[in-house]
N, C-alpha and C positions, 0 to 999 in steps of 0.2 A: 503493499499499499504507499501510497507516496502523500505523506501529510501534508507536505507545501502545498501540491496540487490541489488536495482537498480541503486546505483550512482546517484540518479534524485535531483536534488534541487528542494528546495520546501519553498515557503513562504506562509506565511497568516497574513492578517492584521483583527483589529476587526472593522467592521464598526459603526460607531457613533451612530447610534441606537441602536445597541445592547449592546454598551459601557454604554448607558443611562438605558438600559433596567437592564444589570448587578448591575450598582451602585445602584439600587434601590431595588435589590432581595435580601429577607434574608438570602440567600446562597450563591449569586454570590459576593456579594459586598466586601467580606473580602480578596480576591484575585484572581485576573483574568490576562490572558495574553491578552496584546494589540497588540503585532507583535510578530511571532515565524516563524523561516526558520531553514533549514538544507542545509548544503553546502559542498557537496563532494569535494575531492581534484581536480576534474578535473573541478571543479566549483567554484575554491575558489575566495572570493571577499573579497573588502574592505569594512568597517562600520565606517559610522561616525555619530554624533549627535551633533547639536547647544546647544548653552546654554539656559537652562530654559525649557528643556522638563522635563515633570511632571513625568517621569516613571523610574524605575531602570533596568538595562541592564545586564543579564548575558552571557557571554560568554563562552562556554566550548569546549577545544580543546580535542577532542577523540584522534586524530593520527596527526603527523607532527608539526609543528611549524608556530608561527605568531607573530604579533606585535601588541602594542597601543600605542598611544601618548598621552600625555596632556603637553600642556604648552611645545610643542616644545621636550619634553624628550620621549624617546623610549624604552619600555621595553620588554623583548622576553616572548610570552608564549608559553610553549611545551607539548607535549603529557600528557594527564591525568593532566592540570592544567586548573583552572577556576578562572573568575573573574567577581567580581558584580561592575558596575559602578552607584555611587550616583545618584540620580535623578537632573536633573539641572547641570550635568556636561557635559561640550562637550569634545568629545574625538575622535582620530580615530584610528583606528585598521586594519589590513590586514595580509594577509597569510606571509610566507618566500618564496622567489624568488625560492631558491634551495630545500625547502622540505614543499610544501604547505600544510596548514592545513586542517583537515575536522572538521568541527565547527558546533557546535549548538548554536544559538542565541534565546533569550529570552528575550522581553521586558514586563513588569508586573506592576501591579499597583491596589489599593485595600486598606481597611480598616487597613489590617495585615501588607501591604507591607513595613513599616518601621520597623516592629518587623522582619520582615523575613529576611530584609537586616542587620540588629542588629546582627542576629542570625548567617547568613552566608557570610558577608562581609570578605572582604579581606584586608581592607584599602589600595586600588590599589595596593596590590602585588600580582600576580599571587598565589595558592594555590594547592599544587600537593595532589590529591586524588587515593584511586586504582580504577583500573577500576572494576566495580560492575556489576554483572550479570544480565541484566533486564533493567538497566539503558536507555541504548538506545533503548530497546524495548518500554518501555514505552512512550519516546519521539515520536517516531512512532504512538503509540495508539493515544497520545495527538493529532497528527497533522490530523489523520485519521478523528478522531472527530470533530475537528474543522472545517473540511471539510464541515462538516453535521449542518452547525452553525444555519440554519434557525427554528432548533429544539432546544429549551431553554434546553430540558434534557442533548443533546449531549454536550451544550456548558459548563453544569455544570460539566458535567462527565468529560470532558476535563481537568477541572481547581480543580477539585478534584485530577485527576491523576497528575498535575501540583505541587500541594503542596505535595505529596508523593514522585515527580522526585526531588524535592528539597532537602526533607531530605536525599536525598543519597549523599549530596554533606559534612555532615558533618564529621568530621574527625573520629568520634567514629564510624561510621560505621565500620563493617569490615564482609568480604565475606567468610562464612564458607563453601562456595566449594573450597576456594584458598588453596594452598599447603602453607609451612611455618609457620609463624609467627599465621596467623588467624586460620589455621588448628588447629594449638594447642591448641588456646582458644576453640574451638568446640569440639575439642577430650575431653578436661577439663569439659565442661558444661554435655557431656554426661555421663561422670563419676559422677559427681554431682547428675543427675537426678537418678543414678541408685543405690545411696547411701544417700538418703535423711532421711533416718531414723538412720544414724549413726551421730558419731562427727566425721565428716572428718575433718582433720587438712592439713596445708600447706604442711606439710612435707609429709603425705599420699600422696598427691594430687601430689606433684613434685617426689615423688619416683615412681608412676604409670606411669606418663609422660615421666621419666628418663633425667630430667633438673634440675638444681639447684633451692633451693625454692625462692633465691633473685632474679633470672632470672625471675622466674614463676610471681613474685609479681609485677615487674618493668614491665612484658609483659602485664598482667592484666591493671594495672594502665593507660597503654600507650593507650591500644584498647578499653576499656570499660569505664575507669573512676572508677571503682570499684577494691578493694583488692579481691582475690579468697575468702577468706571467707566470706566477704560481700556479693558476689552474691551468694553463697552457701546458707548462711541465708537466702536470700532473695526469694531463690527457695523454700527452705523447709517453710517458711512463705505462699508463693504462694498455696503450697501442703496442708499448715494447715488451710487456708482459704476455700478451696475445702471442706474439712474433715468439719469442721465448719456449712457450709452451706448446704451439701447434707447429713450429716450422723448425728444421734441422739447420738455418741459418746459423753461423758464427758470432759469437758475441759484436766482433768487428763489423761483420756485414750487417746486424741489426742498428748499429750506432750509425753507421753512415746511411740506413734506411731511413733513419731518425732525423737526418740531418747535421748529425754530429762530426765533426773534423777529425775525432779520434775518440777512441774505446774507450779513453781514461776519463775524458769529460764526462761522456755516455754514463758510465759506471759509477761516477759520483752524484750524478741527478738521478740514478735510478735507484743507489742506496738511500738516497736522502727522502726518498718518495715512498718506495716500496719497503724501508727497512734494512733490507737485503742485499747484497750483491747479484748482478745478474747470474755469474755463476752459480750462486748459491739458489738464486730463486730457481733455475733451469735442474738442477739438481734436486730440487724436492719434487719436480714432477715426477 
């Protein structure tokens, strides 16, 4: 069921006997949903949690506005913002009366829940993220499979998808289908992939994209946490890894294939990216 298309609110709660089963399952115990809900604008609602609740709560406003309150202090949550409340923290949250939110809410637990919170937590300050193609579709898919909860495979599948869904909330994720800055990054990556056998420089890349080298470098570091040349070198070493695994070319021949003047420079770059020398990598094959 596509909950967005029907504008139908939906809630699912993990029964106690299934929670105990997941907690003992070697694959299920790491991260699992305890409560999940989708609430469109026409069914906007308030949330509250009492003290000592041993789960984390994620709220993601896909549209409209809302608020949350802790210790009497209210903060606004706007479109494309999310927040994760720490476990055992009491709070209240609700829609804006003049522009009610379309809210996605999930409570989760598991052995990796603390690490997930450390990775994504916002320190009780809403974080703005770009809308991502497929994020809301993933949520629908999770809800659909949780409805089939009597099947452990469906439970595991839904929680695997939830792990992927959470990954979309990192600021380093960029949408390759968007225009603007993210599209510039994708254009650069495509140029890089076509020139893996060349010594591409930042000046070469910026000239082809028609923006300044300094702006391009800053854009890459903001969006990917890498410089353009670091990413280019990583792509070259991935290609070199493929050649080491799938061909009988010598290391010197692969170095030449990847545009390096000598195999020693190539080997240094390879070890820097892959953590081992080309010879050690090939020997492990």
